[in-house]
C-alpha positions as CSV (number, residue, x, y, z in Angstrom):
1,M,74.3,54.1,-8.3
2,T,75.5,52.8,-5.0
3,S,74.2,49.7,-3.2
4,I,74.4,49.2,0.5
5,A,73.6,46.1,2.5
6,I,72.5,47.0,6.1
7,M,72.8,44.2,8.6
8,N,74.0,43.1,12.0
9,A,74.5,39.5,13.1
10,K,72.2,40.3,16.0
11,G,68.6,41.5,15.8
12,G,66.9,44.2,17.8
13,V,69.4,46.9,16.9
14,G,66.9,49.2,15.1
15,K,68.2,48.2,11.6
16,S,64.9,48.5,9.7
17,T,64.0,51.9,11.3
18,L,67.4,53.2,10.5
19,T,67.2,52.0,6.9
20,M,63.9,53.8,6.4
21,A,65.2,57.0,8.1
22,I,68.2,57.1,5.9
23,A,66.2,56.5,2.7
24,E,63.7,59.3,3.6
25,T,66.4,61.7,4.6
26,L,68.3,61.1,1.4
27,A,65.1,62.0,-0.5
28,E,64.2,65.0,1.7
29,H,67.6,66.6,2.2
30,H,69.8,65.3,-0.6
31,E,67.3,64.8,-3.5
32,R,68.5,61.2,-3.9
33,S,66.2,58.4,-4.9
34,S,66.3,55.0,-3.2
35,L,65.2,51.5,-3.9
36,I,64.7,49.7,-0.6
37,I,64.9,45.9,-0.8
38,D,63.3,44.1,2.1
39,A,65.5,41.0,2.5
40,D,64.3,40.1,6.0
41,G,61.6,37.5,6.5
42,Q,60.2,39.6,9.4
43,M,59.1,42.2,6.8
44,S,59.7,45.0,9.3
45,I,60.5,47.7,6.8
46,S,57.7,46.7,4.4
47,L,55.2,47.1,7.3
48,M,56.7,50.4,8.2
49,M,56.2,51.8,4.7
50,A,53.2,50.1,3.1
51,R,49.7,49.0,4.2
52,G,49.2,45.5,5.4
53,G,46.4,44.9,3.0
54,L,48.6,46.0,0.0
55,L,51.4,43.7,1.2
56,S,49.0,40.8,1.5
57,E,47.8,41.4,-2.1
58,R,51.4,41.5,-3.3
59,R,52.2,38.2,-1.5
60,E,49.2,36.5,-3.0
61,A,50.3,37.6,-6.5
62,R,53.9,36.6,-5.7
63,L,55.0,40.2,-6.4
64,T,57.6,40.2,-3.6
65,L,61.3,39.7,-3.3
66,V,60.6,36.0,-2.6
67,G,58.4,35.8,-5.7
68,L,61.0,37.4,-7.9
69,F,63.8,35.0,-6.8
70,L,61.4,32.0,-6.9
71,R,60.8,32.7,-10.6
72,E,64.3,33.6,-11.5
73,V,66.4,31.2,-9.4
74,L,64.2,28.2,-8.9
75,E,62.1,28.3,-12.1
76,D,64.8,29.8,-14.3
77,T,62.4,32.4,-15.7
78,R,63.4,36.0,-16.6
79,T,61.3,38.6,-14.8
80,D,60.6,42.3,-15.3
81,W,61.8,43.2,-11.7
82,P,60.4,46.8,-11.7
83,H,57.0,45.2,-11.9
84,Y,57.5,43.9,-8.3
85,V,58.3,47.3,-6.9
86,L,56.0,49.6,-5.0
87,R,56.5,53.2,-6.1
88,D,56.4,56.5,-4.2
89,I,56.1,54.8,-0.8
90,S,56.4,57.0,2.3
91,D,54.0,58.5,4.9
92,I,55.9,61.8,4.5
93,D,54.0,64.5,2.7
94,E,55.3,65.5,-0.7
95,I,58.3,63.2,-0.7
96,G,59.2,61.3,-3.8
97,G,61.8,59.0,-5.2
98,L,61.3,56.1,-2.7
99,Y,60.6,52.6,-4.0
100,L,60.1,49.3,-2.1
101,L,60.7,45.7,-3.2
102,P,58.6,44.2,-0.5
103,G,59.5,41.3,1.7
104,D,57.8,38.0,2.4
105,M,57.5,35.7,5.4
106,D,58.1,32.8,3.0
107,L,61.8,33.8,2.7
108,P,63.1,30.9,4.9
109,L,61.3,28.4,2.6
110,L,63.0,30.0,-0.5
111,E,66.4,29.9,1.2
112,R,65.9,26.2,2.0
113,E,65.1,25.4,-1.6
114,V,68.0,27.4,-2.9
115,A,70.3,25.5,-0.5
116,V,68.8,22.1,-1.4
117,T,69.1,22.7,-5.1
118,N,72.5,24.2,-4.9
119,K,71.5,27.4,-6.6
120,F,73.4,30.0,-4.6
121,A,75.4,31.0,-7.6
122,A,72.1,31.6,-9.6
123,M,70.8,33.6,-6.7
124,R,73.8,35.8,-6.7
125,A,73.6,36.3,-10.4
126,S,70.0,37.3,-10.2
127,A,70.8,39.9,-7.4
128,R,73.7,41.2,-9.4
129,A,71.6,41.7,-12.5
130,L,68.9,43.5,-10.4
131,L,71.5,45.9,-8.9
132,A,73.0,46.6,-12.3
133,S,69.6,47.4,-13.8
134,A,68.6,49.5,-10.7
135,A,71.3,52.0,-11.7
136,N,69.0,53.1,-14.5
137,Y,66.3,54.1,-12.0
138,V,67.6,55.2,-8.6
139,D,70.7,56.8,-7.0
140,V,70.9,54.3,-4.0
141,V,69.8,50.8,-3.3
142,L,69.4,50.0,0.4
143,V,69.1,46.3,1.3
144,D,67.5,45.6,4.7
145,C,69.1,42.2,5.5
146,A,68.0,39.7,8.2
147,P,70.2,39.2,11.3
148,G,72.8,36.5,11.0
149,I,74.3,35.1,7.8
150,S,71.5,33.4,5.9
151,V,71.5,32.5,2.2
152,M,69.7,35.7,1.3
153,T,71.9,37.9,3.6
154,E,75.1,36.4,2.2
155,T,73.9,37.1,-1.3
156,W,73.5,40.8,-0.7
157,L,76.7,41.1,1.4
158,R,78.6,39.6,-1.6
159,E,76.9,41.6,-4.3
160,C,76.4,45.1,-2.9
161,D,79.1,47.8,-3.1
162,F,79.1,48.4,0.7
163,H,77.7,47.1,3.9
164,L,76.6,49.3,6.9
165,I,76.2,47.9,10.4
166,P,73.8,49.4,13.0
167,V,75.0,48.6,16.5
168,K,73.2,48.9,19.8
169,P,75.8,49.7,22.4
170,D,75.4,46.4,24.3
171,F,77.7,43.4,24.5
172,L,75.7,41.0,22.3
173,A,75.2,43.6,19.5
174,V,78.9,44.5,19.6
175,S,79.8,40.8,19.5
176,G,77.9,40.5,16.2
177,L,80.6,42.8,14.7
178,E,83.3,40.2,15.2
179,Y,81.0,37.5,13.7
180,V,80.7,39.6,10.5
181,R,84.4,40.3,10.5
182,R,85.2,36.6,10.7
183,F,82.7,35.7,8.0
184,R,84.1,38.4,5.6
185,S,87.6,36.8,5.9
186,R,86.3,33.5,4.6
187,N,86.4,32.8,0.9
188,P,87.7,36.2,-0.2
189,E,87.7,35.0,-3.8
190,M,83.9,35.2,-3.7
191,G,83.9,38.9,-3.1
192,F,82.4,40.9,-0.3
193,A,80.9,44.4,0.1
194,E,83.3,47.1,1.4
195,H,82.8,48.0,5.0
196,L,81.2,51.5,5.0
197,G,81.1,51.9,8.8
198,I,79.0,51.3,11.9
199,V,76.2,53.5,13.2
200,I,75.7,53.5,16.9
201,N,71.9,53.2,17.3
202,M,69.5,53.2,20.2
203,L,72.0,54.9,22.5
204,E,70.6,55.6,26.0
205,P,72.0,59.1,26.6
206,M,71.9,58.8,30.4
207,S,73.5,55.3,30.5
208,E,77.1,55.2,31.7
209,G,77.4,51.7,30.3
210,D,76.3,52.9,26.8
211,R,78.8,55.8,27.0
212,V,81.7,53.5,27.8
213,M,80.7,51.0,25.1
214,M,80.4,53.9,22.5
215,E,83.9,55.1,23.5
216,H,85.2,51.5,23.0
217,L,83.7,51.3,19.6
218,H,85.1,54.7,18.5
219,A,88.6,53.7,19.7
220,D,88.6,50.8,17.1
221,K,89.4,52.7,13.9
222,D,88.8,49.7,11.8
223,L,85.1,49.9,12.6
224,K,84.8,53.3,11.0
225,C,82.2,54.5,13.5
226,F,79.9,57.3,12.3
227,E,80.5,60.4,14.4
228,T,76.9,60.9,15.6
229,P,75.0,58.2,17.6
230,I,71.3,58.0,17.2
231,P,69.6,58.1,20.7
232,L,66.9,55.7,21.9
233,S,63.8,57.8,21.8
234,N,60.0,57.6,21.6
235,Q,60.2,59.7,18.5
236,M,62.1,57.0,16.6
237,Q,59.6,54.4,17.9
238,R,56.7,56.5,16.5
239,A,58.6,57.0,13.2
240,A,58.5,53.2,12.8
241,L,54.7,53.2,12.8
242,L,53.1,53.9,9.4
243,A,50.9,57.0,9.9
244,A,47.3,57.0,8.8
245,E,47.7,60.4,7.3
246,P,50.7,62.0,5.6
247,R,53.1,63.9,7.9
248,S,56.0,66.3,7.4
249,Y,59.6,65.1,7.6
250,I,60.3,67.3,10.6
251,A,57.2,65.9,12.4
252,K,58.4,62.3,11.8
253,Y,62.0,62.9,12.7
254,A,61.8,65.6,15.3
255,G,64.1,66.6,18.2
256,D,67.5,65.1,19.0
257,A,66.8,61.8,17.2
258,G,65.9,63.6,14.0
259,R,69.0,65.8,14.1
260,A,71.1,62.6,14.6
261,V,69.4,60.9,11.7
262,R,70.2,63.9,9.5
263,A,73.8,64.0,10.7
264,V,74.3,60.3,10.0
265,T,72.9,60.6,6.5
266,D,75.0,63.6,5.8
267,E,78.1,61.7,6.9
268,L,77.0,58.7,4.8
269,V,76.7,60.9,1.7
270,A,80.1,62.4,2.4
271,R,81.7,58.9,2.8
272,L,80.1,57.8,-0.5
273,E,81.3,60.9,-2.3
274,H,84.8,60.3,-0.9
275,H,84.8,56.7,-2.1
276,A,83.6,57.8,-5.6
277,A,86.3,60.5,-5.8
278,S,89.0,58.1,-4.6
279,S,88.0,55.5,-7.2
280,M,88.4,58.1,-10.0
281,E,91.9,59.1,-9.0
282,P,94.6,57.5,-11.2
283,S,96.8,55.0,-9.4
284,S,100.3,56.2,-8.7
285,A,103.1,54.6,-10.7
286,A,105.0,51.8,-9.0
């Protein structure tokens, strides 16, 4: 099982839509199951993948990510975390293997209590145990993190295997990369997810400025840019809206944007397989 924290220090880069698209493409084209953890207080990916009424019921019953950490971290009570998970969620017809641990708008209140009570270590331990247990159920865990470095986002950046950064090719979104890079260099003894790469998202194909910025990003080899950018398109905007009736994968991710999503996911799988193969190679003798 592989865990990936998906984040950018800046919002508005299409992070949640990309996370959903990767999860659904992994299921449709690679037969890999995913647990999506909504660790963003805006609940964007939860609203993209589950009905509002169902999410309200889960919040009332405290069956959300916030409810889970509230019990485990603040109340020091063991939980059966799969009980909090929504199963077989997707508006794509006949697709399986997708699971959602829904988000909650009370996330900032939880983070405040964790900070006040100095329970960051307990929060990390809870997240670590969840990821270890998830290996018994799914192939991939995708954590949709909030912008910036909050208590929750730092937890997943330090506990996941990898982090992936969606970047809109504008100055502010690109500036967020340096913010993450500087944060990663702090307290190396605490651990940090390995940088898997950046995905250029919401690219305006006819924009000269976007093209120049994309070339600048690709020139920095440390960023590990994915080869294919995902264009800004009405199709991706529609994909982010939960459909009233099931639709096919190709209807949801059609055209150039759909082909780009598949190319990015194919490259993501290839990178993960390369990492797995490299980790199994015996180290050379000194």
